[in-house]
TORBABA-189086 format. One line per 3 residues: number of its first residue (from 1); for each residue x, y, z of C-alpha. Coordinates in steps of 0.1 Angstrom, whole numbers, always signed. Layout:
% TORBABA-189086
NUM	X:Y:Z | ...
***
This chain:
% TORBABA-189086
1	+1416:-364:+670 | +1404:-387:+697 | +1407:-425:+693
4	+1388:-455:+705 | +1417:-463:+728 | +1414:-430:+746
7	+1377:-436:+750 | +1383:-470:+766 | +1410:-455:+790
10	+1388:-426:+801 | +1357:-448:+806 | +1378:-475:+823
13	+1365:-503:+801 | +1379:-526:+775 | +1380:-518:+737
16	+1355:-546:+732 | +1330:-529:+755 | +1334:-496:+737
19	+1328:-514:+704 | +1296:-531:+718 | +1283:-497:+729
22	+1289:-482:+695 | +1272:-512:+678 | +1242:-509:+703
25	+1248:-543:+717 | +1222:-550:+744 | +1247:-570:+765
28	+1262:-538:+779 | +1247:-525:+812 | +1231:-490:+812
31	+1257:-478:+837 | +1286:-490:+816 | +1270:-477:+784
34	+1266:-442:+800 | +1303:-442:+811 | +1314:-449:+775
37	+1290:-423:+760 | +1302:-397:+785 | +1338:-404:+776
40	+1330:-401:+739 | +1313:-368:+745 | +1341:-354:+766
43	+1368:-364:+740 | +1346:-353:+711 | +1350:-388:+696
46	+1331:-397:+665 | +1330:-433:+654 | +1342:-440:+619
49	+1311:-456:+603 | +1331:-472:+574 | +1356:-488:+598
52	+1328:-500:+620 | +1309:-516:+591 | +1341:-533:+579
55	+1348:-547:+613 | +1313:-558:+622 | +1301:-566:+586
58	+1271:-545:+595 | +1264:-510:+581 | +1232:-503:+602
61	+1217:-491:+569 | +1187:-505:+550 | +1181:-498:+513
64	+1147:-488:+500 | +1136:-488:+464 | +1102:-472:+455
67	+1086:-465:+422 | +1086:-427:+427 | +1095:-401:+453
70	+1065:-378:+447 | +1029:-384:+458 | +1013:-392:+492
73	+1012:-429:+486 | +1050:-433:+486 | +1055:-407:+512
76	+1034:-427:+536 | +1052:-459:+528 | +1087:-444:+532
79	+1077:-426:+564 | +1065:-459:+579 | +1097:-477:+571
82	+1120:-449:+581 | +1104:-441:+614 | +1105:-477:+625
85	+1141:-482:+615 | +1153:-449:+629 | +1137:-458:+663
88	+1160:-489:+662 | +1191:-468:+654 | +1192:-478:+617
91	+1193:-455:+587 | +1179:-457:+552 | +1193:-452:+517
94	+1165:-444:+492 | +1164:-447:+454 | +1138:-451:+427
97	+1129:-475:+399 | +1102:-455:+380 | +1084:-488:+372
100	+1109:-495:+345 | +1128:-529:+345 | +1162:-516:+338
103	+1159:-487:+363 | +1146:-510:+390 | +1176:-534:+384
106	+1200:-504:+385 | +1185:-492:+417 | +1188:-526:+433
109	+1224:-530:+422 | +1232:-495:+437 | +1217:-504:+471
112	+1237:-537:+472 | +1269:-518:+462 | +1263:-495:+492
115	+1266:-526:+515 | +1230:-522:+529 | +1223:-549:+555
118	+1189:-555:+537 | +1168:-539:+510 | +1131:-533:+509
121	+1116:-531:+474 | +1085:-517:+459 | +1091:-529:+424
124	+1066:-534:+396 | +1086:-541:+364 | +1111:-568:+373
127	+1099:-604:+371 | +1092:-628:+399 | +1121:-650:+385
130	+1145:-620:+389 | +1134:-615:+425 | +1137:-652:+433
133	+1172:-652:+420 | +1180:-619:+438 | +1169:-634:+471
136	+1196:-661:+468 | +1223:-635:+471 | +1240:-623:+502
139	+1218:-593:+508 | +1184:-601:+523 | +1155:-588:+501
142	+1120:-579:+513 | +1090:-570:+491 | +1064:-542:+498
145	+1029:-544:+482 | +1039:-575:+462 | +1034:-612:+468
148	+1057:-638:+454 | +1048:-673:+466 | +1085:-685:+467
151	+1094:-655:+488 | +1062:-653:+509 | +1081:-651:+542
154	+1097:-619:+530 | +1066:-602:+515 | +1043:-575:+531
157	+1013:-574:+509 | +977:-562:+505 | +947:-581:+492
160	+941:-558:+463 | +915:-580:+447 | +894:-577:+479
163	+899:-540:+477 | +887:-538:+442 | +857:-559:+451
166	+848:-537:+481 | +850:-505:+460 | +826:-517:+433
169	+804:-536:+459 | +799:-503:+478 | +785:-487:+446
172	+764:-517:+437 | +749:-515:+472 | +738:-479:+465
175	+718:-491:+436 | +742:-482:+407 | +744:-507:+379
178	+760:-486:+351 | +795:-484:+365 | +826:-471:+347
181	+861:-481:+357 | +894:-464:+354 | +922:-490:+360
184	+959:-486:+366 | +985:-499:+342 | +978:-536:+339
187	+1015:-547:+341 | +1013:-536:+377 | +1001:-565:+399
190	+981:-542:+423 | +962:-526:+393 | +955:-560:+377
193	+942:-574:+410 | +920:-544:+417 | +904:-548:+383
196	+898:-585:+390 | +880:-575:+422 | +858:-550:+402
199	+849:-578:+378 | +842:-602:+406 | +817:-577:+422
202	+800:-571:+389 | +797:-609:+382 | +783:-615:+417
205	+756:-589:+410 | +748:-605:+376 | +762:-576:+356
208	+783:-583:+326 | +817:-564:+324 | +814:-538:+296
211	+848:-531:+279 | +833:-498:+267 | +831:-486:+304
214	+868:-495:+310 | +898:-472:+306 | +934:-478:+315
217	+949:-448:+333 | +983:-440:+346 | +978:-439:+384
220	+982:-401:+382 | +956:-373:+383 | +958:-370:+346
223	+947:-406:+342 | +915:-398:+360 | +906:-367:+341
226	+915:-383:+307 | +895:-414:+316 | +863:-395:+325
229	+868:-373:+294 | +870:-404:+273 | +837:-418:+287
232	+819:-385:+283 | +831:-380:+247 | +820:-415:+238
235	+785:-405:+251 | +783:-435:+274 | +757:-439:+300
238	+769:-444:+336 | +760:-432:+370 | +791:-442:+390
241	+829:-442:+384 | +854:-464:+403 | +890:-455:+401
244	+920:-477:+409 | +936:-451:+430 | +929:-418:+447
247	+950:-396:+425 | +930:-407:+394 | +898:-403:+414
250	+908:-367:+423 | +915:-360:+386 | +881:-373:+377
253	+864:-353:+403 | +881:-321:+392 | +871:-328:+355
256	+835:-336:+365 | +830:-303:+384 | +846:-283:+356
259	+820:-298:+332 | +790:-291:+353 | +785:-323:+372
262	+770:-321:+407 | +789:-347:+428 | +776:-371:+439
265	+740:-365:+426 | +750:-366:+390 | +780:-390:+394
268	+793:-411:+423 | +830:-416:+425 | +851:-441:+445
271	+889:-442:+448 | +915:-466:+463 | +943:-460:+488
274	+928:-435:+513 | +958:-412:+509 | +960:-381:+532
277	+941:-358:+508 | +911:-381:+503 | +893:-366:+534
280	+900:-330:+522 | +886:-332:+487 | +852:-318:+479
283	+831:-338:+483 | +852:-360:+506 | +863:-391:+487
286	+848:-425:+493 | +878:-449:+490 | +894:-481:+500
289	+919:-478:+529 | +953:-492:+519 | +973:-491:+552
292	+1006:-485:+534 | +1021:-466:+563 | +1015:-495:+586
295	+1027:-519:+560 | +1059:-499:+558 | +1064:-501:+595
298	+1058:-539:+593 | +1084:-543:+565 | +1109:-525:+587
301	+1100:-547:+617 | +1105:-578:+595 | +1140:-566:+587
304	+1147:-558:+623 | +1136:-593:+633 | +1153:-613:+606
307	+1185:-592:+600 | +1191:-575:+633 | +1179:-604:+655
310	+1151:-586:+673 | +1131:-618:+679 | +1104:-602:+701
313	+1087:-585:+672 | +1053:-598:+660 | +1050:-598:+622
316	+1018:-595:+601 | +1027:-602:+565 | +992:-598:+549
319	+969:-568:+552 | +932:-565:+543 | +917:-533:+529
322	+886:-516:+542 | +859:-493:+528 | +860:-456:+539
325	+825:-444:+531 | +824:-406:+525 | +805:-381:+505
328	+816:-386:+469 | +793:-416:+464 | +756:-418:+472
331	+725:-439:+465 | +713:-437:+429 | +686:-411:+424
334	+660:-427:+401
***
């Protein structure tokens, strides 16, 4: 088995230079780098990543914790993070928290135990106090889709209240005043803030928030179908439905069609997130664009800038949602 000493001899460079090439140090010229790479290839030399990390105190790996692995929302987020890190020669270790406090903490401890150079967290159950305490440890912590004032420099977040406002405002602008709302679990900050935006739009239009037209879903397709079923069974009068995410909106659309509704003539529906399938539903889904893929890329860039000293990167920590007007919502037919 070839050794680093044989690589340095064949390339005609010092051991320190070989080490710098393996650690992607920019202080090595392209010509010298190529000589080392050629020698490694000729000898069939494979660097020992464990030994490298022990020597450099750098594993070139970043931990990611997300709530779930399934669904287009988290797929877009993880793809954004991974592609940016991979382009910089870093790798990711992924685990889940399932929106449960103990599982989120277990996942975080696992990533720290793997000696990740940093961890990017999409967490919903652990407290702000826990995250503040965590940030004082030796592993840098970055938050996705969550804002904690004391950690604001390490947060990549979306204005969810504005998104909730824009969703309901778009329906109000189409003449609807009887608007049902299917929220996400209210312990989740994004779901809570989207509901606040909905209430803000109603109040601005002089419409009182009606608890009867409010249902707490689960951010899954079933939450949308069960929510619409509940409103229909209660024989409530409404012409529009706003859902706190696209999966619930798709569930509501399916249930509505199965029960004879003509969309959007009988019922206008709006979602939130603009996941990949939103433009392929029938009718195409009016929704709020949540640029989670770009936010994932930005979280990765923040790690690259802070942890790996790529100081040339420009960071945008706060994103604003936008309305994607499509065919699932339409002006009220009087």
